[in-house]
Structure formats: C-alpha cells, structure tokens
TIVO-2410 file (N, C-alpha, C; in nm, 3 decimals):
# residues 100
REC num residu      c1      c2      c3 atome chaine
REC   1      M   9.483  10.794   8.693     N      A
REC   1      M   9.410  10.702   8.780    CA      A
REC   1      M   9.380  10.570   8.708     C      A
REC   2      T   9.336  10.578   8.582     N      A
REC   2      T   9.305  10.456   8.508    CA      A
REC   2      T   9.429  10.368   8.495     C      A
REC   3      K   9.542  10.430   8.467     N      A
REC   3      K   9.667  10.355   8.454    CA      A
REC   3      K   9.701  10.284   8.585     C      A
REC   4      Q   9.680  10.354   8.698     N      A
REC   4      Q   9.709  10.294   8.828    CA      A
REC   4      Q   9.613  10.178   8.857     C      A
REC   5      L   9.486  10.194   8.822     N      A
REC   5      L   9.390  10.086   8.844    CA      A
REC   5      L   9.422   9.966   8.756     C      A
REC   6      D   9.465   9.992   8.632     N      A
REC   6      D   9.507   9.882   8.544    CA      A
REC   6      D   9.625   9.807   8.605     C      A
REC   7      K   9.719   9.882   8.661     N      A
REC   7      K   9.836   9.820   8.725    CA      A
REC   7      K   9.791   9.736   8.844     C      A
REC   8      M   9.698   9.790   8.925     N      A
REC   8      M   9.649   9.714   9.039    CA      A
REC   8      M   9.583   9.585   8.991     C      A
REC   9      A   9.498   9.595   8.889     N      A
REC   9      A   9.428   9.477   8.840    CA      A
REC   9      A   9.526   9.373   8.788     C      A
REC  10      S   9.629   9.417   8.717     N      A
REC  10      S   9.724   9.321   8.661    CA      A
REC  10      S   9.809   9.255   8.769     C      A
REC  11      D   9.829   9.323   8.879     N      A
REC  11      D   9.911   9.267   8.986    CA      A
REC  11      D   9.831   9.195   9.094     C      A
REC  12      F   9.699   9.195   9.083     N      A
REC  12      F   9.622   9.141   9.193    CA      A
REC  12      F   9.627   8.990   9.204     C      A
REC  13      S   9.688   8.921   9.106     N      A
REC  13      S   9.709   8.778   9.124    CA      A
REC  13      S   9.801   8.756   9.243     C      A
REC  14      L   9.897   8.847   9.263     N      A
REC  14      L   9.985   8.841   9.380    CA      A
REC  14      L   9.903   8.859   9.508     C      A
REC  15      A   9.816   8.958   9.509     N      A
REC  15      A   9.733   8.981   9.626    CA      A
REC  15      A   9.646   8.860   9.654     C      A
REC  16      Y   9.591   8.803   9.549     N      A
REC  16      Y   9.505   8.685   9.565    CA      A
REC  16      Y   9.583   8.570   9.628     C      A
REC  17      A   9.706   8.550   9.581     N      A
REC  17      A   9.790   8.444   9.638    CA      A
REC  17      A   9.824   8.472   9.783     C      A
REC  18      L   9.855   8.598   9.814     N      A
REC  18      L   9.892   8.633   9.951    CA      A
REC  18      L   9.778   8.612  10.049     C      A
REC  19      C   9.655   8.629  10.002     N      A
REC  19      C   9.544   8.620  10.096    CA      A
REC  19      C   9.457   8.498  10.070     C      A
REC  20      S   9.514   8.396  10.006     N      A
REC  20      S   9.433   8.278   9.973    CA      A
REC  20      S   9.376   8.211  10.097     C      A
REC  21      S   9.439   8.230  10.212     N      A
REC  21      S   9.386   8.170  10.334    CA      A
REC  21      S   9.283   8.260  10.402     C      A
REC  22      A   9.271   8.383  10.355     N      A
REC  22      A   9.173   8.475  10.413    CA      A
REC  22      A   9.046   8.467  10.330     C      A
REC  23      R   8.959   8.375  10.363     N      A
REC  23      R   8.843   8.343  10.281    CA      A
REC  23      R   8.757   8.465  10.248     C      A
REC  24      R   8.731   8.547  10.345     N      A
REC  24      R   8.644   8.663  10.321    CA      A
REC  24      R   8.704   8.756  10.216     C      A
REC  25      T   8.832   8.782  10.227     N      A
REC  25      T   8.899   8.871  10.133    CA      A
REC  25      T   8.900   8.810   9.994     C      A
REC  26      C   8.929   8.682   9.984     N      A
REC  26      C   8.931   8.617   9.853    CA      A
REC  26      C   8.794   8.620   9.788     C      A
REC  27      C   8.690   8.604   9.867     N      A
REC  27      C   8.554   8.610   9.811    CA      A
REC  27      C   8.526   8.748   9.753     C      A
REC  28      I   8.584   8.849   9.812     N      A
REC  28      I   8.563   8.985   9.763    CA      A
REC  28      I   8.641   9.010   9.634     C      A
REC  29      I   8.769   8.971   9.631     N      A
REC  29      I   8.850   9.008   9.514    CA      A
REC  29      I   8.840   8.907   9.401     C      A
REC  30      G   8.804   8.782   9.433     N      A
REC  30      G   8.797   8.679   9.329    CA      A
REC  30      G   8.709   8.717   9.211     C      A
REC  31      P   8.582   8.755   9.235     N      A
REC  31      P   8.494   8.792   9.123    CA      A
REC  31      P   8.548   8.909   9.043     C      A
REC  32      A   8.607   9.006   9.110     N      A
REC  32      A   8.662   9.122   9.039    CA      A
REC  32      A   8.777   9.079   8.948     C      A
REC  33      L   8.860   8.987   8.997     N      A
REC  33      L   8.970   8.939   8.914    CA      A
REC  33      L   8.917   8.865   8.791     C      A
REC  34      R   8.816   8.780   8.812     N      A
REC  34      R   8.761   8.703   8.700    CA      A
REC  34      R   8.695   8.793   8.596     C      A
REC  35      L   8.633   8.901   8.643     N      A
REC  35      L   8.568   8.994   8.552    CA      A
REC  35      L   8.667   9.090   8.487     C      A
REC  36      G   8.788   9.092   8.537     N      A
REC  36      G   8.890   9.181   8.481    CA      A
REC  36      G   8.871   9.326   8.518     C      A
REC  37      S   8.794   9.350   8.622     N      A
REC  37      S   8.776   9.490   8.664    CA      A
REC  37      S   8.801   9.500   8.813     C      A
REC  38      F   8.882   9.594   8.850     N      A
REC  38      F   8.908   9.617   8.991    CA      A
REC  38      F   8.908   9.767   9.014     C      A
REC  39      D   8.791   9.821   9.040     N      A
REC  39      D   8.777   9.966   9.051    CA      A
REC  39      D   8.793  10.012   9.195     C      A
REC  40      L   8.775  10.140   9.217     N      A
REC  40      L   8.794  10.197   9.350    CA      A
REC  40      L   8.700  10.134   9.453     C      A
REC  41      E   8.575  10.110   9.413     N      A
REC  41      E   8.480  10.049   9.507    CA      A
REC  41      E   8.527   9.911   9.550     C      A
REC  42      N   8.575   9.831   9.455     N      A
REC  42      N   8.628   9.700   9.489    CA      A
REC  42      N   8.750   9.712   9.579     C      A
REC  43      M   8.834   9.811   9.552     N      A
REC  43      M   8.952   9.832   9.634    CA      A
REC  43      M   8.911   9.867   9.776     C      A
REC  44      Q   8.807   9.948   9.792     N      A
REC  44      Q   8.759   9.983   9.925    CA      A
REC  44      Q   8.709   9.860   9.998     C      A
REC  45      M   8.635   9.774   9.928     N      A
REC  45      M   8.587   9.650   9.989    CA      A
REC  45      M   8.706   9.562  10.028     C      A
REC  46      F   8.807   9.559   9.941     N      A
REC  46      F   8.926   9.480   9.969    CA      A
REC  46      F   8.995   9.529  10.096     C      A
REC  47      I   9.007   9.662  10.110     N      A
REC  47      I   9.070   9.720  10.229    CA      A
REC  47      I   8.988   9.685  10.353     C      A
REC  48      E   8.855   9.693  10.342     N      A
REC  48      E   8.770   9.654  10.455    CA      A
REC  48      E   8.801   9.511  10.498     C      A
REC  49      G   8.819   9.423  10.400     N      A
REC  49      G   8.849   9.284  10.430    CA      A
REC  49      G   8.987   9.263  10.492     C      A
REC  50      L   9.074   9.361  10.475     N      A
REC  50      L   9.211   9.350  10.527    CA      A
REC  50      L   9.232   9.419  10.661     C      A
REC  51      K   9.130   9.484  10.713     N      A
REC  51      K   9.150   9.563  10.835    CA      A
REC  51      K   9.214   9.483  10.947     C      A
REC  52      D   9.181   9.354  10.956     N      A
REC  52      D   9.237   9.272  11.062    CA      A
REC  52      D   9.366   9.202  11.020     C      A
REC  53      N   9.414   9.229  10.902     N      A
REC  53      N   9.535   9.163  10.854    CA      A
REC  53      N   9.639   9.269  10.819     C      A
REC  54      W   9.698   9.327  10.922     N      A
REC  54      W   9.791   9.439  10.904    CA      A
REC  54      W   9.909   9.402  10.816     C      A
REC  55      N   9.966   9.283  10.832     N      A
REC  55      N  10.085   9.246  10.755    CA      A
REC  55      N  10.058   9.247  10.605     C      A
REC  56      L   9.944   9.193  10.564     N      A
REC  56      L   9.913   9.192  10.421    CA      A
REC  56      L   9.886   9.333  10.371     C      A
REC  57      L   9.815   9.412  10.449     N      A
REC  57      L   9.789   9.550  10.408    CA      A
REC  57      L   9.920   9.625  10.390     C      A
REC  58      N  10.013   9.603  10.482     N      A
REC  58      N  10.143   9.669  10.474    CA      A
REC  58      N  10.220   9.626  10.349     C      A
REC  59      Q  10.215   9.496  10.315     N      A
REC  59      Q  10.285   9.446  10.196    CA      A
REC  59      Q  10.227   9.507  10.069     C      A
REC  60      L  10.096   9.522  10.065     N      A
REC  60      L  10.031   9.573   9.945    CA      A
REC  60      L  10.039   9.724   9.933     C      A
REC  61      S  10.061   9.792  10.044     N      A
REC  61      S  10.049   9.938  10.046    CA      A
REC  61      S  10.141  10.007   9.947     C      A
REC  62      T  10.266   9.963   9.939     N      A
REC  62      T  10.359  10.035   9.853    CA      A
REC  62      T  10.327  10.015   9.705     C      A
REC  63      R  10.258   9.909   9.671     N      A
REC  63      R  10.224   9.884   9.531    CA      A
REC  63      R  10.094   9.951   9.490     C      A
REC  64      Y   9.994   9.949   9.577     N      A
REC  64      Y   9.859   9.978   9.532    CA      A
REC  64      Y   9.793  10.102   9.591     C      A
REC  65      L   9.842  10.150   9.702     N      A
REC  65      L   9.760  10.245   9.776    CA      A
REC  65      L   9.811  10.388   9.768     C      A
REC  66      K   9.859  10.430   9.652     N      A
REC  66      K   9.914  10.564   9.641    CA      A
REC  66      K   9.837  10.650   9.542     C      A
REC  67      T   9.707  10.651   9.555     N      A
REC  67      T   9.626  10.744   9.477    CA      A
REC  67      T   9.547  10.829   9.574     C      A
REC  68      Q   9.510  10.947   9.534     N      A
REC  68      Q   9.438  11.039   9.623    CA      A
REC  68      Q   9.308  10.977   9.672     C      A
REC  69      E   9.231  10.915   9.583     N      A
REC  69      E   9.102  10.859   9.622    CA      A
REC  69      E   9.117  10.750   9.727     C      A
REC  70      I   9.214  10.662   9.707     N      A
REC  70      I   9.232  10.552   9.801    CA      A
REC  70      I   9.290  10.604   9.933     C      A
REC  71      T   9.380  10.700   9.927     N      A
REC  71      T   9.433  10.760  10.049    CA      A
REC  71      T   9.320  10.824  10.129     C      A
REC  72      N   9.232  10.896  10.061     N      A
REC  72      N   9.118  10.956  10.131    CA      A
REC  72      N   9.031  10.850  10.196     C      A
REC  73      Y   9.010  10.739  10.126     N      A
REC  73      Y   8.930  10.632  10.184    CA      A
REC  73      Y   8.999  10.573  10.307     C      A
REC  74      L   9.131  10.556  10.298     N      A
REC  74      L   9.204  10.501  10.412    CA      A
REC  74      L   9.196  10.594  10.532     C      A
REC  75      L   9.191  10.723  10.509     N      A
REC  75      L   9.173  10.816  10.621    CA      A
REC  75      L   9.038  10.794  10.688     C      A
REC  76      Q   8.936  10.760  10.609     N      A
REC  76      Q   8.805  10.727  10.666    CA      A
REC  76      Q   8.813  10.596  10.745     C      A
REC  77      V   8.883  10.497  10.687     N      A
REC  77      V   8.901  10.370  10.757    CA      A
REC  77      V   8.970  10.394  10.890     C      A
REC  78      K   9.070  10.481  10.889     N      A
REC  78      K   9.145  10.513  11.011    CA      A
REC  78      K   9.050  10.557  11.121     C      A
REC  79      S   8.955  10.641  11.088     N      A
REC  79      S   8.866  10.694  11.192    CA      A
REC  79      S   8.765  10.591  11.241     C      A
REC  80      T   8.730  10.493  11.157     N      A
REC  80      T   8.631  10.395  11.199    CA      A
REC  80      T   8.692  10.265  11.250     C      A
REC  81      A   8.820  10.243  11.223     N      A
REC  81      A   8.883  10.117  11.261    CA      A
REC  81      A   8.991  10.138  11.366     C      A
REC  82      K   8.974  10.242  11.444     N      A
REC  82      K   9.076  10.283  11.541    CA      A
REC  82      K   9.129  10.167  11.626     C      A
REC  83      D   9.039  10.080  11.672     N      A
REC  83      D   9.080   9.973  11.763    CA      A
REC  83      D   9.139   9.852  11.691     C      A
REC  84      S   9.112   9.837  11.562     N      A
REC  84      S   9.155   9.715  11.495    CA      A
REC  84      S   9.283   9.731  11.414     C      A
REC  85      L   9.336   9.851  11.405     N      A
REC  85      L   9.460   9.872  11.330    CA      A
REC  85      L   9.572   9.918  11.423     C      A
REC  86      P   9.695   9.877  11.396     N      A
REC  86      P   9.807   9.917  11.481    CA      A
REC  86      P   9.838  10.065  11.468     C      A
REC  87      E   9.904  10.119  11.569     N      A
REC  87      E   9.934  10.262  11.572    CA      A
REC  87      E  10.013  10.309  11.450     C      A
REC  88      N  10.109  10.227  11.404     N      A
REC  88      N  10.191  10.273  11.293    CA      A
REC  88      N  10.114  10.283  11.162     C      A
REC  89      F   9.992  10.230  11.156     N      A
REC  89      F   9.907  10.249  11.039    CA      A
REC  89      F   9.883  10.398  11.015     C      A
REC  90      Y   9.860  10.472  11.123     N      A
REC  90      Y   9.831  10.615  11.109    CA      A
REC  90      Y   9.953  10.689  11.054     C      A
REC  91      N  10.072  10.653  11.100     N      A
REC  91      N  10.193  10.716  11.047    CA      A
REC  91      N  10.207  10.686  10.899     C      A
REC  92      W  10.179  10.562  10.860     N      A
REC  92      W  10.189  10.524  10.720    CA      A
REC  92      W  10.092  10.605  10.634     C      A
REC  93      I   9.970  10.626  10.683     N      A
REC  93      I   9.871  10.705  10.608    CA      A
REC  93      I   9.927  10.843  10.577     C      A
REC  94      Y   9.984  10.907  10.676     N      A
REC  94      Y  10.031  11.043  10.655    CA      A
REC  94      Y  10.158  11.050  10.573     C      A
REC  95      E  10.235  10.939  10.567     N      A
REC  95      E  10.356  10.936  10.487    CA      A
REC  95      E  10.329  10.898  10.342     C      A
REC  96      T  10.210  10.846  10.313     N      A
REC  96      T  10.178  10.803  10.178    CA      A
REC  96      T  10.177  10.921  10.083     C      A
REC  97      D  10.249  10.906   9.974     N      A
REC  97      D  10.252  11.011   9.873    CA      A
REC  97      D  10.130  10.997   9.785     C      A
REC  98      S  10.033  11.083   9.803     N      A
REC  98      S   9.907  11.072   9.730    CA      A
REC  98      S   9.908  11.149   9.599     C      A
REC  99      T  10.023  11.194   9.556     N      A
REC  99      T  10.029  11.271   9.432    CA      A
REC  99      T  10.065  11.186   9.311     C      A
REC 100      D  10.090  11.055   9.332     N      A
REC 100      D  10.127  10.966   9.220    CA      A
REC 100      D  10.015  10.960   9.118     C      A
***
C-alpha cells in the first residue's frame, strides 16, 4: 500500500495538470502535493471532488485506483452518488482488480 501511495504522490503532478481548471479539486490536492503527502483520506477527498468529472476520473482510474481501500471507498461513493455518475462507472468498479 505504501508503495502504491508513493506512486500516486509522484504522479499527481499529472492529475494536477489535468484538473487545473477544476478549482475545487485543485484546492484539495494542491496542499497535499506541496506537503509531499497524499494519503488515503486525501485520495477520498480527491474522488469526492471528481464525482462530477467522469472523464478525469476515468483517466486516473487505471493509474491510481487499484487498491482494496480505495476500491471499497469507491463502492461507498457509488451508493451515495448514484445520480451524478454514469452507469458505466458501476461496471468499472466491479472490473477493478483490487488485489494489486
């Protein structure tokens, strides 16, 4: 898990660039990037900020969202964000390999 979080933190400059126009999301991840820490709680906040931006979430999914803890959180998001996420989000959740 630590190795995966380190990988996420090192690659989040890409995420920051991708969402530079999404002010709310940048406000959430910016401080974490500057502090050099991007833990599961920050990732959950980041996902919350992306609920209305399916394309960006989809782009980031294959890189960052394949850990058991984050998959479990996304299942919770699925149940609370039913109206704001596209149908294929649910298929993606179940196809995610959470054993990485």
